[in-house]
TORKE-202345 format. One line per 2 residues: number of its first residue (from 1); their letters; for each residue y, z, x of N, C-alpha, C, O, CB. Coordinates in steps of 0.1 Angstrom, whole numbers. Glycine has a CB too. Layout:
! TORKE-202345
NUM	a	Y,Z,X,Y,Z,X,Y,Z,X,Y,Z,X,Y,Z,X  ...
! end
This chain:
! TORKE-202345
1	mw	2273,-912,3213,2279,-899,3211,2281,-892,3224,2272,-892,3232,2270,-890,3202  2293,-888,3226,2296,-881,3239,2300,-867,3236,2307,-864,3226,2306,-888,3247
3	qv	2297,-858,3245,2301,-844,3244,2307,-840,3258,2302,-844,3268,2289,-835,3240  2317,-832,3257,2324,-828,3270,2327,-813,3268,2330,-808,3257,2336,-836,3273
5	rl	2328,-806,3279,2333,-793,3280,2348,-794,3283,2352,-801,3292,2326,-785,3291  2355,-786,3275,2370,-788,3275,2375,-783,3289,2386,-788,3293,2376,-780,3265
7	gi	2369,-774,3295,2373,-770,3308,2373,-781,3319,2381,-780,3329,2365,-758,3313  2366,-791,3316,2365,-802,3326,2375,-813,3322,2382,-819,3331,2351,-809,3326
9	vl	2377,-815,3309,2385,-827,3305,2400,-823,3303,2409,-831,3306,2380,-832,3292  2403,-812,3297,2417,-809,3293,2425,-803,3304,2426,-791,3305,2417,-800,3281
11	vv	2430,-812,3312,2440,-808,3323,2454,-812,3318,2457,-824,3317,2436,-815,3337  2462,-803,3315,2475,-806,3309,2486,-799,3317,2484,-790,3324,2475,-801,3294
13	aa	2498,-805,3315,2510,-799,3321,2514,-786,3315,2514,-786,3302,2522,-810,3321  2517,-776,3323,2522,-764,3318,2535,-761,3324,2536,-752,3333,2511,-752,3320
15	aa	2545,-768,3320,2558,-767,3327,2564,-753,3327,2571,-750,3336,2567,-777,3321  2561,-746,3316,2568,-733,3315,2562,-723,3325,2568,-713,3328,2566,-727,3301
17	fa	2550,-725,3330,2543,-716,3339,2540,-721,3353,2536,-714,3362,2531,-711,3332  2541,-734,3354,2537,-740,3367,2549,-748,3373,2558,-751,3366,2525,-750,3365
19	ap	2548,-750,3386,2558,-758,3393,2559,-772,3388,2549,-777,3383,2556,-758,3408  2570,-779,3389,2571,-793,3385,2561,-801,3392,2558,-799,3403,2585,-798,3388
21	hr	2556,-811,3384,2546,-821,3389,2533,-814,3392,2524,-820,3399,2551,-828,3401  2531,-802,3388,2518,-795,3390,2511,-795,3376,2517,-795,3366,2519,-781,3396
23	hr	2497,-793,3377,2490,-793,3364,2481,-780,3364,2478,-775,3375,2481,-805,3363  2479,-775,3353,2471,-763,3351,2458,-766,3343,2459,-773,3333,2479,-751,3345
25	lh	2447,-761,3347,2434,-763,3340,2433,-752,3330,2432,-740,3333,2422,-764,3350  2432,-756,3317,2430,-746,3306,2415,-746,3302,2411,-755,3296,2439,-749,3294
27	rq	2408,-736,3306,2394,-735,3304,2391,-729,3290,2397,-719,3286,2387,-726,3315  2382,-736,3283,2377,-731,3270,2363,-737,3269,2360,-746,3262,2386,-736,3258
29	ts	2354,-730,3277,2340,-736,3278,2331,-733,3266,2320,-739,3265,2333,-730,3290  2336,-726,3256,2328,-723,3244,2329,-734,3234,2321,-734,3225,2333,-710,3238
31	iv	2338,-744,3236,2340,-755,3226,2333,-767,3231,2337,-772,3242,2355,-757,3223  2324,-772,3224,2317,-785,3227,2323,-796,3218,2321,-795,3206,2301,-784,3226
33	vh	2329,-805,3224,2337,-816,3217,2329,-828,3216,2323,-833,3225,2350,-818,3224  2329,-834,3203,2323,-847,3201,2333,-858,3200,2330,-870,3204,2315,-847,3188
35	gm	2345,-855,3196,2356,-866,3194,2370,-859,3195,2371,-847,3192,2354,-874,3182  2380,-867,3199,2393,-862,3199,2403,-873,3196,2400,-885,3198,2396,-856,3213
37	ae	2415,-869,3191,2426,-879,3188,2439,-872,3189,2440,-860,3186,2423,-885,3174  2449,-879,3192,2463,-873,3192,2469,-875,3178,2469,-886,3172,2472,-880,3202
39	gp	2474,-864,3173,2480,-864,3159,2495,-868,3160,2501,-869,3170,2479,-851,3153  2501,-871,3148,2515,-875,3147,2524,-864,3153,2535,-868,3157,2518,-878,3133
41	dg	2520,-852,3153,2528,-841,3158,2527,-839,3173,2533,-830,3179,2525,-828,3151  2519,-847,3180,2517,-846,3194,2506,-837,3198,2502,-837,3210,2529,-842,3200
43	rl	2500,-830,3189,2489,-821,3193,2476,-829,3194,2475,-840,3188,2487,-810,3182  2467,-824,3202,2454,-830,3203,2444,-824,3193,2443,-811,3193,2448,-829,3218
45	wl	2438,-832,3185,2428,-827,3175,2414,-830,3180,2411,-840,3185,2431,-834,3161  2406,-820,3179,2392,-820,3184,2382,-818,3174,2382,-808,3167,2391,-809,3195
47	aa	2372,-827,3173,2361,-826,3164,2350,-819,3173,2344,-826,3181,2356,-840,3158  2347,-807,3170,2338,-799,3178,2325,-795,3171,2324,-797,3159,2345,-786,3183
49	rd	2316,-790,3178,2303,-787,3173,2304,-776,3162,2296,-776,3152,2293,-782,3184  2314,-767,3163,2315,-757,3153,2328,-758,3145,2332,-748,3139,2315,-743,3160
51	gl	2334,-770,3144,2345,-772,3135,2356,-780,3141,2354,-787,3151,2350,-758,3131  2368,-778,3135,2380,-786,3139,2390,-777,3146,2393,-766,3142,2387,-792,3127
53	yt	2395,-782,3158,2404,-775,3166,2416,-783,3169,2416,-796,3168,2398,-770,3180  2427,-777,3172,2439,-784,3178,2443,-777,3191,2439,-766,3194,2451,-783,3168
55	fs	2449,-785,3200,2453,-781,3213,2468,-785,3215,2471,-796,3214,2444,-786,3224  2477,-775,3217,2491,-777,3217,2496,-781,3231,2507,-785,3233,2498,-765,3213
57	gl	2487,-780,3241,2491,-781,3255,2490,-768,3262,2489,-768,3275,2505,-787,3256  2490,-757,3255,2488,-744,3260,2478,-736,3253,2471,-728,3259,2502,-736,3260
59	hf	2476,-738,3240,2467,-729,3232,2458,-738,3224,2462,-748,3218,2475,-720,3224  2445,-733,3222,2436,-738,3212,2437,-731,3199,2439,-718,3199,2421,-738,3218
61	qk	2436,-738,3188,2436,-731,3175,2425,-737,3166,2425,-750,3164,2450,-733,3168  2417,-729,3161,2407,-734,3152,2413,-735,3138,2419,-726,3133,2394,-725,3151
63	ei	2411,-747,3132,2417,-750,3119,2408,-744,3108,2397,-747,3107,2419,-765,3117  2414,-735,3100,2407,-728,3089,2405,-738,3077,2395,-737,3071,2414,-715,3085
65	dr	2416,-746,3075,2415,-755,3063,2408,-767,3067,2413,-777,3072,2430,-759,3059  2394,-767,3065,2386,-778,3068,2374,-778,3058,2370,-767,3054,2381,-778,3083
67	pt	2369,-789,3054,2359,-790,3044,2345,-788,3050,2335,-785,3042,2359,-803,3037  2343,-790,3063,2330,-789,3069,2331,-786,3084,2341,-789,3090,2322,-802,3066
69	da	2320,-781,3089,2320,-779,3104,2311,-789,3111,2310,-790,3123,2314,-765,3107  2304,-798,3103,2295,-808,3108,2303,-820,3112,2302,-831,3106,2284,-812,3098
71	lr	2311,-819,3123,2320,-830,3127,2316,-837,3139,2310,-831,3149,2334,-824,3129  2318,-850,3140,2316,-858,3152,2329,-866,3156,2331,-869,3167,2304,-868,3149
73	fv	2337,-870,3146,2348,-879,3148,2361,-874,3141,2360,-867,3131,2344,-893,3144  2372,-877,3148,2385,-874,3142,2395,-885,3145,2394,-891,3156,2390,-860,3147
75	gf	2404,-888,3136,2414,-898,3139,2425,-898,3128,2424,-891,3118,2407,-912,3139  2435,-906,3131,2447,-906,3122,2450,-921,3119,2451,-929,3128,2459,-899,3128
77	ts	2452,-924,3106,2457,-938,3103,2472,-938,3104,2478,-928,3106,2452,-942,3089  2478,-950,3102,2492,-952,3104,2501,-944,3094,2512,-942,3097,2495,-967,3104
79	dg	2495,-940,3083,2503,-932,3073,2503,-917,3077,2509,-909,3069,2498,-934,3059  2496,-913,3088,2496,-900,3092,2484,-892,3086,2483,-880,3089,2508,-893,3088
81	sl	2476,-898,3078,2464,-891,3072,2454,-887,3083,2451,-895,3092,2458,-899,3061  2448,-876,3081,2437,-871,3091,2424,-875,3085,2421,-872,3073,2438,-855,3093
83	wl	2415,-881,3093,2402,-885,3089,2392,-878,3098,2393,-877,3110,2401,-901,3090  2381,-874,3091,2370,-867,3098,2357,-874,3095,2355,-879,3083,2369,-852,3095
85	gg	2348,-876,3105,2335,-882,3102,2324,-873,3108,2326,-867,3118,2334,-896,3108  2313,-872,3101,2301,-864,3106,2290,-865,3096,2288,-874,3088,2306,-850,3107
87	rd	2281,-854,3096,2269,-854,3088,2272,-854,3073,2264,-858,3065,2260,-843,3092  2284,-849,3070,2288,-847,3056,2296,-859,3050,2301,-858,3039,2295,-834,3053
89	gl	2297,-870,3058,2304,-881,3053,2318,-884,3060,2321,-877,3070,2306,-880,3039  2325,-892,3054,2339,-896,3058,2349,-889,3049,2349,-891,3037,2341,-911,3058
91	lr	2357,-880,3055,2367,-872,3047,2381,-875,3052,2383,-878,3063,2364,-857,3049  2390,-874,3042,2404,-876,3045,2413,-865,3040,2410,-860,3029,2409,-890,3040
93	rr	2423,-861,3048,2433,-851,3043,2446,-857,3041,2452,-863,3051,2433,-839,3052  2452,-857,3029,2465,-861,3027,2473,-849,3022,2469,-843,3011,2466,-873,3016
95	gn	2483,-845,3029,2490,-833,3025,2481,-821,3027,2476,-819,3039,2495,-833,3010  2478,-814,3017,2469,-802,3018,2456,-805,3011,2448,-796,3009,2475,-790,3012
97	aw	2453,-817,3006,2441,-820,2998,2431,-828,3006,2435,-838,3013,2445,-828,2985  2419,-824,3005,2408,-831,3012,2400,-839,3001,2399,-835,2990,2398,-821,3019
99	et	2395,-851,3005,2387,-859,2997,2376,-866,3005,2378,-870,3016,2395,-870,2989  2364,-868,2999,2353,-875,3005,2353,-889,3000,2352,-892,2988,2339,-868,3002
101	lv	2355,-899,3010,2355,-913,3006,2342,-920,3007,2339,-929,3000,2366,-920,3014  2334,-915,3017,2320,-921,3019,2311,-909,3022,2313,-901,3030,2320,-931,3031
103	sg	2300,-908,3014,2290,-898,3016,2279,-902,3026,2278,-914,3029,2283,-894,3003  2272,-893,3031,2261,-896,3041,2265,-894,3055,2277,-891,3058,2256,-910,3038
105	di	2256,-896,3064,2258,-894,3078,2266,-905,3084,2263,-917,3083,2244,-893,3086  2277,-901,3091,2286,-911,3099,2281,-911,3113,2283,-901,3120,2301,-907,3097
107	aa	2276,-922,3118,2270,-923,3131,2280,-928,3142,2278,-926,3154,2258,-931,3131  2291,-935,3137,2301,-940,3146,2314,-942,3138,2313,-944,3126,2297,-953,3153
109	ma	2325,-941,3145,2338,-943,3137,2349,-947,3147,2349,-943,3159,2342,-929,3131  2358,-956,3142,2369,-961,3150,2381,-962,3140,2379,-968,3129,2366,-974,3157
111	vv	2393,-957,3144,2405,-958,3135,2414,-968,3142,2418,-967,3153,2412,-944,3134  2418,-979,3134,2427,-989,3139,2438,-992,3129,2435,-998,3118,2419,-1002,3142
113	gs	2450,-987,3132,2461,-989,3123,2459,-982,3109,2458,-970,3108,2463,-1003,3121  2458,-990,3099,2457,-985,3085,2442,-985,3080,2440,-982,3069,2465,-993,3076
115	rv	2433,-988,3089,2419,-989,3085,2410,-980,3094,2413,-978,3105,2414,-1003,3084  2398,-976,3088,2388,-969,3095,2375,-976,3094,2371,-980,3083,2387,-954,3089
117	li	2369,-979,3105,2356,-985,3106,2345,-974,3108,2347,-965,3117,2355,-996,3117  2335,-974,3101,2324,-964,3102,2310,-971,3102,2309,-982,3096,2325,-953,3091
119	kt	2301,-965,3109,2287,-969,3109,2279,-959,3101,2278,-948,3104,2282,-970,3123  2273,-964,3090,2263,-957,3082,2250,-964,3083,2245,-966,3095,2268,-955,3067
121	et	2245,-969,3072,2233,-978,3073,2238,-992,3077,2230,-1000,3082,2225,-979,3060  2251,-995,3075,2257,-1008,3079,2271,-1005,3083,2275,-993,3085,2257,-1018,3067
123	ll	2279,-1015,3086,2293,-1013,3090,2302,-1013,3078,2301,-1023,3069,2297,-1024,3100  2311,-1003,3076,2320,-1002,3065,2334,-1002,3070,2337,-996,3081,2317,-990,3057
125	ev	2343,-1008,3062,2358,-1007,3065,2364,-999,3053,2362,-1003,3042,2364,-1021,3067  2372,-989,3057,2378,-981,3046,2393,-982,3049,2398,-979,3060,2373,-966,3046
127	de	2401,-985,3039,2416,-986,3040,2423,-974,3035,2416,-965,3029,2421,-999,3034  2436,-973,3036,2444,-962,3033,2444,-959,3018,2446,-948,3013,2458,-963,3037
129	sg	2441,-970,3010,2440,-968,2995,2427,-962,2991,2425,-958,2979,2442,-981,2988  2417,-961,3000,2404,-956,2997,2394,-967,2994,2382,-964,2991,2405,-947,2985
131	gv	2398,-979,2995,2389,-990,2992,2379,-992,3004,2382,-990,3015,2397,-1003,2991  2367,-995,3000,2356,-996,3009,2350,-1010,3009,2347,-1016,2999,2344,-986,3006
133	rs	2349,-1016,3021,2344,-1029,3022,2332,-1029,3032,2332,-1023,3042,2355,-1039,3028  2321,-1036,3028,2309,-1036,3036,2307,-1049,3043,2310,-1060,3038,2297,-1033,3027
135	fe	2302,-1048,3055,2298,-1060,3063,2283,-1060,3065,2276,-1050,3065,2305,-1060,3077  2277,-1072,3067,2263,-1073,3069,2259,-1068,3083,2247,-1064,3085,2259,-1088,3068
137	dt	2268,-1068,3092,2264,-1064,3106,2261,-1049,3107,2267,-1040,3100,2276,-1067,3115  2251,-1046,3115,2247,-1032,3117,2248,-1028,3132,2240,-1033,3140,2232,-1030,3112
139	pr	2259,-1021,3135,2260,-1017,3149,2249,-1008,3154,2243,-1000,3147,2274,-1009,3151  2246,-1010,3167,2235,-1002,3173,2241,-989,3179,2234,-979,3178,2229,-1010,3185
141	gd	2253,-989,3183,2259,-977,3190,2273,-974,3186,2276,-975,3174,2258,-978,3205  2282,-972,3195,2296,-968,3193,2304,-980,3188,2300,-992,3190,2302,-962,3205
143	ll	2315,-977,3181,2325,-987,3178,2337,-984,3187,2343,-973,3186,2329,-985,3162  2341,-994,3195,2350,-992,3206,2362,-1001,3204,2361,-1014,3206,2344,-994,3220
145	pd	2374,-996,3201,2386,-1005,3199,2392,-1008,3213,2391,-1001,3222,2396,-998,3190  2399,-1020,3213,2407,-1024,3225,2421,-1021,3222,2425,-1015,3212,2404,-1038,3229
147	aa	2430,-1025,3232,2444,-1022,3230,2451,-1029,3218,2461,-1024,3213,2451,-1025,3243  2445,-1040,3214,2451,-1048,3203,2446,-1042,3189,2450,-1047,3179,2447,-1062,3204
149	gd	2436,-1033,3189,2430,-1028,3177,2418,-1035,3172,2413,-1032,3161,2441,-1029,3167  2413,-1045,3180,2400,-1051,3176,2389,-1042,3181,2391,-1034,3190,2399,-1065,3183
151	vy	2378,-1042,3174,2367,-1032,3176,2354,-1039,3180,2350,-1049,3174,2364,-1024,3164  2349,-1035,3191,2337,-1041,3197,2324,-1032,3195,2325,-1020,3194,2339,-1044,3212
153	fv	2313,-1039,3193,2300,-1032,3192,2289,-1041,3194,2290,-1053,3194,2299,-1025,3178  2277,-1035,3198,2265,-1043,3199,2258,-1043,3186,2255,-1032,3180,2256,-1038,3211
155	gg	2254,-1055,3181,2247,-1056,3168,2232,-1055,3170,2227,-1053,3181,2251,-1069,3162  2225,-1055,3158,2211,-1054,3158,2204,-1066,3165,2193,-1065,3169,2206,-1053,3144
157	dl	2212,-1077,3167,2206,-1089,3174,2209,-1088,3189,2206,-1097,3197,2213,-1101,3169  2214,-1076,3194,2217,-1074,3208,2227,-1083,3214,2228,-1085,3226,2204,-1075,3216
159	rv	2236,-1088,3205,2247,-1096,3209,2260,-1087,3207,2260,-1078,3198,2248,-1109,3201  2271,-1090,3214,2283,-1083,3212,2291,-1089,3200,2292,-1101,3199,2292,-1084,3225
161	hr	2295,-1080,3192,2303,-1085,3180,2317,-1078,3181,2319,-1068,3187,2296,-1080,3167  2326,-1085,3174,2340,-1080,3174,2346,-1080,3160,2345,-1090,3153,2349,-1088,3184
163	ys	2351,-1069,3156,2359,-1068,3143,2373,-1072,3146,2380,-1065,3154,2357,-1054,3136  2378,-1082,3140,2392,-1086,3142,2401,-1078,3132,2400,-1079,3120,2394,-1101,3140
165	rq	2410,-1070,3138,2420,-1062,3130,2429,-1071,3122,2432,-1068,3110,2428,-1053,3139  2433,-1083,3127,2442,-1092,3120,2435,-1099,3109,2440,-1101,3098,2448,-1101,3130
167	lr	2423,-1105,3112,2415,-1113,3103,2406,-1105,3093,2402,-1110,3083,2407,-1123,3110  2404,-1092,3097,2395,-1083,3089,2381,-1089,3087,2376,-1090,3076,2402,-1080,3076
169	rv	2376,-1094,3098,2362,-1100,3097,2355,-1097,3110,2361,-1094,3121,2362,-1115,3094  2342,-1098,3110,2333,-1095,3122,2327,-1109,3126,2322,-1116,3117,2323,-1085,3119
171	ep	2326,-1111,3139,2320,-1123,3144,2313,-1120,3157,2318,-1112,3165,2330,-1134,3145  2302,-1126,3160,2296,-1125,3173,2304,-1133,3183,2309,-1144,3180,2281,-1131,3173
173	la	2305,-1128,3195,2315,-1134,3205,2309,-1146,3213,2316,-1155,3217,2319,-1124,3214  2295,-1146,3215,2289,-1156,3223,2274,-1156,3220,2269,-1147,3214,2292,-1155,3238
175	al	2268,-1167,3225,2253,-1168,3223,2246,-1158,3233,2234,-1156,3231,2249,-1182,3226  2253,-1153,3243,2247,-1143,3252,2242,-1131,3244,2248,-1126,3235,2257,-1139,3263
177	gg	2230,-1127,3248,2224,-1115,3241,2216,-1106,3251,2217,-1108,3263,2215,-1120,3230  2209,-1097,3245,2201,-1088,3253,2208,-1076,3257,2203,-1069,3266,2195,-1095,3264
179	yl	2220,-1073,3252,2228,-1062,3256,2225,-1050,3248,2221,-1050,3236,2243,-1066,3256  2228,-1038,3254,2226,-1025,3247,2239,-1018,3246,2241,-1009,3238,2216,-1017,3254
181	hv	2249,-1021,3255,2262,-1014,3256,2273,-1024,3258,2271,-1034,3264,2262,-1003,3267  2285,-1020,3252,2297,-1028,3254,2309,-1019,3256,2310,-1008,3251,2299,-1038,3242
183	lp	2319,-1024,3264,2331,-1017,3266,2342,-1027,3268,2341,-1036,3277,2330,-1008,3279  2353,-1027,3259,2364,-1036,3261,2370,-1034,3275,2372,-1023,3280,2375,-1034,3250
185	ap	2373,-1046,3281,2379,-1045,3295,2395,-1045,3293,2400,-1051,3285,2375,-1058,3303  2401,-1037,3302,2416,-1035,3301,2424,-1048,3302,2434,-1050,3295,2421,-1026,3311
187	gg	2419,-1058,3310,2426,-1070,3312,2422,-1081,3302,2426,-1093,3304,2424,-1075,3326  2414,-1078,3292,2409,-1088,3283,2394,-1090,3285,2389,-1088,3296,2416,-1101,3285
189	gy	2387,-1095,3275,2373,-1097,3275,2366,-1083,3274,2372,-1074,3268,2369,-1103,3288  2354,-1082,3278,2346,-1070,3277,2335,-1069,3287,2330,-1080,3293,2340,-1069,3263
191	wa	2330,-1057,3290,2319,-1055,3298,2307,-1053,3289,2308,-1045,3279,2320,-1043,3308  2296,-1059,3292,2283,-1057,3284,2272,-1055,3293,2271,-1061,3304,2280,-1070,3275
193	ay	2264,-1045,3290,2254,-1040,3299,2240,-1039,3293,2239,-1037,3281,2257,-1027,3305  2230,-1041,3301,2216,-1040,3297,2208,-1035,3309,2207,-1043,3319,2210,-1053,3291
195	dr	2202,-1024,3309,2193,-1019,3319,2200,-1019,3333,2209,-1011,3336,2180,-1026,3319  2196,-1029,3341,2201,-1030,3355,2213,-1040,3357,2217,-1043,3368,2190,-1034,3364
197	ra	2218,-1045,3346,2228,-1056,3347,2240,-1053,3338,2239,-1047,3327,2222,-1069,3343  2252,-1056,3344,2265,-1055,3336,2273,-1068,3338,2275,-1072,3350,2273,-1042,3341
199	dl	2277,-1074,3327,2285,-1086,3328,2299,-1084,3323,2301,-1077,3313,2278,-1097,3319  2309,-1090,3330,2322,-1091,3325,2324,-1104,3319,2323,-1115,3325,2333,-1089,3337
201	vd	2326,-1104,3306,2326,-1117,3298,2340,-1119,3292,2346,-1109,3286,2315,-1116,3287  2345,-1131,3292,2358,-1134,3285,2357,-1149,3281,2353,-1158,3289,2370,-1132,3295
203	gg	2360,-1151,3268,2359,-1165,3263,2345,-1171,3263,2344,-1183,3264,2368,-1173,3270  2335,-1162,3262,2321,-1167,3262,2316,-1170,3276,2304,-1175,3277,2320,-1179,3254
205	tv	2324,-1168,3286,2320,-1171,3300,2318,-1158,3308,2326,-1149,3307,2330,-1180,3307  2307,-1157,3315,2305,-1145,3324,2313,-1147,3337,2310,-1156,3345,2289,-1144,3327
207	ll	2323,-1139,3338,2332,-1140,3350,2326,-1132,3362,2329,-1136,3373,2346,-1134,3346  2319,-1122,3359,2313,-1113,3370,2301,-1107,3365,2300,-1102,3354,2324,-1103,3375
209	rl	2290,-1107,3374,2278,-1100,3370,2274,-1090,3381,2274,-1094,3393,2266,-1111,3369  2272,-1078,3377,2268,-1067,3386,2254,-1063,3383,2250,-1061,3371,2278,-1055,3385
211	sr	2246,-1061,3393,2232,-1056,3392,2230,-1044,3400,2236,-1043,3410,2222,-1067,3395  2222,-1035,3395,2219,-1023,3402,2213,-1026,3416,2203,-1033,3417,2210,-1013,3394
213	gv	2220,-1021,3426,2215,-1023,3440,2220,-1036,3446,2217,-1039,3458,2200,-1023,3440  2228,-1044,3438,2233,-1056,3444,2248,-1056,3442,2253,-1055,3431,2227,-1069,3436
215	ap	2256,-1059,3453,2270,-1059,3453,2275,-1073,3448,2267,-1082,3448,2276,-1056,3466  2287,-1074,3443,2293,-1088,3440,2291,-1098,3451,2293,-1094,3463,2308,-1087,3436
217	gg	2286,-1110,3447,2283,-1120,3457,2269,-1120,3461,2265,-1128,3469,2292,-1117,3469  2261,-1111,3455,2246,-1111,3458,2242,-1103,3470,2230,-1103,3473,2242,-1125,3460
219	lr	2251,-1095,3476,2247,-1087,3487,2241,-1074,3483,2247,-1067,3474,2259,-1084,3497  2230,-1070,3488,2223,-1058,3484,2231,-1046,3490,2235,-1046,3501,2208,-1058,3488
221	tg	2232,-1035,3481,2239,-1023,3486,2229,-1014,3492,2233,-1003,3498,2246,-1016,3475  2216,-1017,3492,2207,-1008,3498,2199,-1000,3487,2190,-992,3491,2213,-998,3507
! end
């Protein structure tokens, strides 16, 4: 779970008030954000500690039409539906109507195309029809999608697992284990970390290993 102060993160273009190619910092330090997503209308939607907000590029607006303030995650599926996750479950808004599709605490969430992956006591896949599918895998932390829409997470066995968007199944990526964190790499593969070590892995092979205090090639940084 990450939290940020909007005054640090939201640096946006204000063309009507600033010179070309200049940026203006819009401070709103009272909003503590847990998750954000861009909506179909181009606005930024923010799941905050005290509710749901939108940001137009110039102004913040707290959304009055919301079923709960206990929000951690926000996202949009390909049909334009708004999805919220938090202590009160997984909720979806279609048109002006809200519905709860999964009850209970949502500890992690990722939206990929027409499906939403969530972490409750196990890993669940929810599609646009409202159908819920359960997997045996139990993620330890965040659910992190890559550019292709596949979702990475560390399982209870401390191995990196990947949900394939195309195949709609979860599989461990390699016999390597002992990891606590994973992050998809922009060029393919993923970074996996544990304590003082971080590995860049692709195709089951460690391409690069970084250790705290040791530079690539084994030279100590001091």
